[in-house]
N, C-alpha and C positions, 0 to 999 in steps of 0.2 A: 222572408226570402230565400232563403237559402230551400227552404221545403220545396216552393213554388217552382224554383228551378232544377229540382230531383225529379218532380213531376213531370216536369215540362220536357226534360229528356227523355224520359218514360215516353211521353207521347210520341215524341217525335221519332224515338227508338223504334217503337212502334209503326209507322208510319213506313219507314225504309225498309224494315223486315216484312211486312206484308206484301209489299208489291201491288196493292188495291188500288193505288193514286191513278185516277184516270187522268191523265194530264190532258188538256185540250179535250173535256170530254162536252164542252160549252159552247154552241157556236157566238164567235164574237160579235158584237154590234157593230152594226152598218151605221154609215153616214146617214146623215140628213140628206133627204134630195137637194138637189141640184139647183136652183132655179133657173128661170128660161134665159138661155144667154150662154149658159156656164156649160154648154158642151162640151166635153173632153177635159173637165176639170177631175182633177184624181181626188179620190175618197182620202182624206186624212187617214194618216195610221192609225188602228185602235189601242197603242198604248199610249195618244195623246188627246183621247175622248172627253169629255167631261167624266169627274168622277159622282156626280149628283147622282141620287137612286133613281134606280128607274119602276121597282116595285114596291119597295118597302115602304111601308107609314113608318113615320117618327117614330111611335111607340114601336112597331116590327124593327127599326134601324138600333133604338135605342137596346133592345135584346140582343139581335146579334153581335152588335160592339161590345157589349158586356161578354157575350160566351167567348169570339175570338180573340178577345185582350186577356182574359181569364184562361182558357187553352194555352196562348203563347204568350205569355207576359213578355217584356223586355228585361232583356239580359246582356252576358258578355257576346254572346253567338250573336244574335239577329235582333232588331227592335219589335215591339210588339205587334199582334194582330192587324190592329187597325192601321199601324204604319205599312203594315205589309200589304193593305190591303185588301187585308182575306175577305171582311163585308164587303165588299166593292164586286168581287170576286160572287159570293153568293148571291148577294141581288140581283147582278146581271144572268148569273144563271138562270135565278126563279122570273125571271124575264123572258126567257128565250124558250126556245121550243121545247125543250127540255122539261122546264117547269109548266108548261102549258101541258106536258104528257102526250106531246103528237107524236110517241111512236110507242103509246105504252095500249095494251090490247085493254079496252074500258067496258068491255059487253058481261062482264060480271059470267059466273055467279061470282058472289064476296063470299067468300066463306073462309074461314081463319084457316093458313098454311101450315104445312112443317117448317122448321127452319132454314130447311134445302130448297124450299118453292119460292124463297124470295119475296118482292113485294106485294103486300095481296090487296092492298085496299084500293077503294074505289078514287080514293082523292085523287086529283094531280099533286106532283112535287110543292106548286106554288101555294093548291088549296090546303096541302099538308101542312106546312110552314104557318100557314095564316091562323090555322085553326091551332093547333099545336101551339105557336106564342101567346095567343090571346090564353088561351087553357093554362098555359104556363104563370102566366102574371097573376090569374087567376087562384090559383092554386098558391103562389110565393105570400099573397095577399092573407089569404087564410092563414099560411103558417107563420108567417115572418112580420105581416103587416104593410110589405113593403112590395114591389114589382121587382124584377129579379136585376132589372140593372142598378137599383138601389141599396140590393144585399152586400153587403161586406164579403171578402173572399169566401171565407169557412162556410160562411151560407151558402154560397153557388155551388162551393164545390159539394157539398152536402145535395145539393138537390139535384145537381147535374148525375151525383154517381146514383139518386135515387131513380133517378130516367132511365141510364143505364141497364141498372139493377130490376129496374121493372118495380122497384118498393112504392114509386110515386106515380098515381093513378090520376088522369086527367080526368078530370069529372065531364067536362064538357068537349072533349077534345079528343085524337086519335092515342091511341094506344103510346105510353110514353116510348117504351124500349125502340117503338117503329120511329117516332123521331128523331129520338137521339141517335141510332143509329145511321138517317141520313144525315143530318146536321154534323155528326163528325166524318163523315165522308167527304162533306161538300167542304167543311175546313181545313182537311188534308188536300183536296185539289187547289184548294187557296191559296195554300202555302209550296206548296210545291209544282204546278200547271205553268204554262208556259205563261209569262207578264203581259203579253197582249191582251189575255181575258180578265185582268180586273187587279190580280192578286200576285206575290210573288215579287214585291216590288224592289227596284234592283237587282233581280234576280237573288235574293239575300238565302231563300231558300236552298236554289241549287249552290251556291256557293256554301251554304253552312253543310251538308253531303259531300261537296267535291264532285257534282254533277259539271259535264262540260257543254249542256243544253242541245241543240239539235242538229249539229256539227255531226256528218257524217265519217268521219277520220277519227273516230275513235280508237279502233283498230288500231291504226298508225301509230297513235298517242300510247298506245300501252308497249309498245316494242321502244320507243323514242323514250318515252321517262321511265323506263325498267329501273327500279332501285333509284331513282330522282325524285324530287318532290315535284308533282305535276301542279304547274302555275293554274290555277281556276281562273279563267275567263270567260265563262259559258256565255253563249249566243243564243239569242231567242229567235221566232218566227219573224218578229217585225225587223229585228239585224239581217235577215239573209234577203229581206224583199229589195 
């Protein structure tokens, strides 16, 4: 458990240092259409929308839940990843225009690019996830006799590190390193994005790093709390509407 906590803090430190968290990168879920006669009724805030899956199948959901709980285990700082809603964030992202690749150039040519050329596959993010998760489970069955969500913590760690380092080849799927890169980025986003997108429940990620939220008075706070403890009470988008 101590090792897990240390690894988790390394993970979070990397998130904060990288500055690559695309906060609010996913279009929020829209409310269901109002029935006839309900003109003028306001849509419910995104924060109270049902948390059921909109894209992931049961097997895919089990994989994602296992991943986010492994990367973000519960400790004295925050709850585990699924309690923070990171899996919900990823599901909503994959169901959104981002997941469908609405802003991706998809005319080819599909050649292997260099590291600085970014994403080069013909798959949309949702297609990448669907293919990669199935291939990951196939690989785990061959290697361990179990799907990823049934593996022990040490086995999960070894498998994920193998994906990250390019040592695990997904025989019937996309490049493992490419999938891990997108998955890792989405876990970071779900940890620190505005709660209206499904993750960062109770703003736990913001409280962890002392982030004040969307309020545009942080410059004033620098002066007001200079040399004093900052009372972190972050506000999200829904709090300002």
